C-alpha positions in Angstrom: 219.5 40.1 179.6 222.8 39.3 181.4 225.9 38.2 179.6 227.7 35.0 180.0 229.0 33.6 183.1 232.6 33.2 182.6 235.3 31.9 184.8 239.2 31.4 184.6 241.4 28.8 185.2 244.2 26.8 183.5 244.9 23.2 181.6 246.6 21.3 184.3 247.0 18.0 182.3 246.6 17.0 178.6 244.9 14.0 179.6 242.2 12.7 182.0 243.7 10.9 185.4 243.1 7.4 183.8 245.1 8.4 180.6 242.5 9.1 178.2 244.0 11.4 175.8 240.8 12.9 174.4 240.2 15.1 177.4 242.3 17.6 179.3 242.2 18.4 183.1 241.1 22.1 183.6 240.9 24.0 186.9 238.1 26.3 186.0 235.1 25.8 187.9 232.8 23.5 186.7 229.1 23.5 188.1 225.5 22.0 187.3 224.9 23.3 183.8 228.7 24.0 182.8 228.8 20.9 180.7 228.8 21.8 177.0 230.4 25.2 177.7 233.4 26.3 175.6 236.8 26.3 176.9 238.8 29.1 175.3 242.4 30.0 175.6 243.8 33.6 176.1 243.2 34.6 172.9 239.8 33.7 172.7 240.3 30.6 170.6 238.2 27.4 171.4 240.3 24.7 172.7 237.7 22.3 174.3 234.3 21.7 175.6 233.5 21.4 179.4 232.4 17.6 180.0 232.7 16.5 183.5 234.1 17.0 186.9 235.6 14.2 189.3 232.9 13.0 191.5 233.4 14.3 195.1 231.5 11.6 196.6 233.5 8.8 194.8 236.7 10.5 195.7 235.8 10.9 199.4 234.8 7.1 199.6 238.1 6.2 198.3 240.4 8.9 199.6 238.7 10.3 202.6 239.2 13.7 201.1 237.6 15.8 198.4 239.7 17.1 195.6 239.4 20.8 194.5 239.6 21.8 190.7 239.7 18.6 189.0 237.5 19.2 185.9 237.7 17.9 182.5 237.0 18.9 178.9 236.9 17.2 175.6 239.5 18.3 173.6 238.7 20.6 170.4 240.8 18.3 168.0 238.2 15.6 169.0 235.2 17.4 168.7 236.1 19.6 165.4 236.0 16.5 163.1 232.6 15.5 164.5 231.2 19.1 163.8 232.8 19.2 160.3 231.1 15.8 159.4 227.6 17.3 160.2 227.8 20.3 157.8 229.9 23.5 157.5 230.8 24.3 161.1 234.0 25.9 161.6 235.1 27.1 165.2 238.0 29.5 166.0 240.8 27.2 167.1 244.5 27.6 167.7 245.2 27.6 164.1 244.6 31.3 163.5 246.8 34.2 163.7 245.6 35.9 166.8 248.7 36.6 168.7 247.3 39.4 171.6 246.0 37.9 174.6 242.7 39.2 175.8 241.4 40.0 179.1 238.7 37.7 180.7 236.1 40.6 180.3 237.2 41.0 176.4 236.7 37.4 175.8 233.3 37.3 177.2 232.2 40.3 175.5 233.4 38.6 171.9 231.6 35.2 172.9 228.2 37.2 174.0 226.6 37.2 170.4 227.4 33.4 169.8 225.3 32.5 173.0 221.9 31.0 172.6 219.6 30.4 175.5 217.9 26.9 175.2 214.9 26.5 177.5 213.7 22.8 178.4 210.2 22.2 179.5 
C-alpha cells in the first residue's frame, strides 16, 4: 500500500482567530479526512492534531473573499493529558533531545509504521 500522505506548512499563530489558546493556526493544507492527523515539527515530534479549517462559505459571506491556508490544530499540550489519563499513552513531543531536523520524506518514513487504516462501513 502507499505510504502516508504528507504536506508541509508553518505554524502561523499560537491561537485561533477568536483568541482560543487551545489551538494553533497552521498553513498546511487541510482537506476532508485530514482531521485527526498529526502535526509534526521539523524533528518529527508531535505538536498537535489537525482539527479544522476556516469555513470558506462563511468567510465569503462575511468578507466577499475566500481566505487561503487558515487551518487549525489542537495543541499537543492540550491532548497529551487526555491521552495519559486514558492509559499509558506517550507520544514524542518537543521534550526529547532530537536536534537534527529531518526532511519531509524522512518524517513520513518514520511515521509510516504508526499509521493504521480504519474503514468505516
